[in-house]
C-alpha positions as CSV (number, residue, x, y, z in Angstrom):
1,M,-0.2,-0.1,0.0
2,I,1.3,3.5,-0.8
3,L,1.3,5.7,2.1
4,M,-1.4,8.4,1.5
5,G,-0.2,8.7,-2.1
6,Y,3.6,9.1,-1.1
7,R,6.4,7.0,-1.2
8,R,8.1,8.5,2.2
9,L,7.1,11.1,4.9
10,V,9.6,13.3,6.6
11,R,9.5,14.9,10.3
12,E,11.8,17.2,11.4
13,C,12.0,18.6,14.8
14,N,14.6,20.5,17.1
15,S,17.0,17.9,18.3
16,R,16.8,19.3,22.0
17,N,13.0,18.8,22.0
18,Q,13.1,15.2,23.6
19,A,9.1,15.2,23.7
20,S,8.9,15.6,20.0
21,K,11.8,13.1,19.0
22,R,10.1,10.3,20.9
23,A,6.8,11.2,19.5
24,A,8.2,10.5,16.1
25,E,9.6,7.5,16.8
26,R,6.3,6.1,18.9
27,Y,4.3,7.2,15.7
28,G,6.6,4.7,13.5
29,F,9.1,7.0,12.3
30,T,12.8,5.9,12.1
31,Y,15.7,8.4,12.9
32,E,17.7,9.2,9.9
33,G,20.5,11.6,11.1
34,T,20.8,15.3,12.7
35,F,21.3,18.3,10.5
36,R,23.8,20.4,12.3
37,E,23.4,24.0,12.7
38,H,20.6,23.7,10.0
39,Y,18.9,26.9,11.1
40,I,19.4,30.1,13.1
41,I,16.5,30.8,15.1
42,K,16.4,33.5,17.6
43,A,20.2,34.2,17.0
44,E,21.0,30.6,18.1
45,N,22.1,27.7,16.1
46,R,19.6,24.9,15.7
47,D,20.3,21.4,15.2
48,T,17.3,19.4,13.4
49,A,16.5,15.8,14.0
50,N,15.3,14.0,10.9
51,Y,13.0,11.0,10.8
52,S,11.3,9.3,8.1
53,M,8.3,6.6,7.3
54,L,8.4,4.9,3.9
55,D,5.4,3.4,2.2
56,G,6.5,-0.1,2.9
57,E,6.5,0.7,6.4
58,W,3.3,1.9,6.7
59,D,0.9,-1.1,6.8
60,E,2.6,-2.3,10.0
61,V,2.4,1.3,11.5
62,Q,-1.5,1.5,10.4
63,K,-2.0,-1.9,12.3
64,S,-0.8,-0.4,15.5
65,F,-2.8,2.9,15.1
66,E,-6.1,1.1,14.3
67,A,-5.6,-1.0,17.7
68,W,-4.5,2.0,19.6
69,L,-7.7,4.0,18.7
70,D,-10.1,0.6,18.7
71,D,-12.8,0.8,21.3
72,A,-11.6,-2.4,22.9
73,N,-8.6,-0.3,23.9
74,F,-10.7,2.1,26.1
75,D,-11.9,1.4,29.5
76,A,-15.4,2.3,30.7
77,E,-13.9,5.9,31.7
78,G,-12.7,6.3,28.4
79,R,-8.8,5.9,29.5
80,Q,-6.6,4.3,27.0
81,T,-5.3,0.8,28.4
82,K,-2.6,0.1,26.0
83,P,-0.1,2.5,25.0
84,L,0.8,3.0,21.1
85,M,4.2,1.5,22.0
86,D,3.0,-1.6,23.5
87,L,0.9,-2.3,20.2
88,R,3.9,-1.9,17.9
89,K,6.1,-4.2,16.8
90,P,9.9,-4.0,17.4
91,A,11.8,-2.2,14.6
92,M,13.6,-4.8,12.2
């Protein structure tokens, strides 16, 4: 299956933003590297962490998202019972 018509999705974030980096990996993106001194923002150099997801990886990622969002993954109070990372298969 082609990922929403694209062969590849890219996510970039500030390399100092640990929460954004964890989210990228939790959502199924793979770390590809860091562009050092990629931008100057507010007179400071910013290193940019780069992540990608390829169309061939989407089927497994999609299955984990469907299980994560399924009604069976929520308790009576509407709280999630299993986090997304527990539903994802280990990276190859």
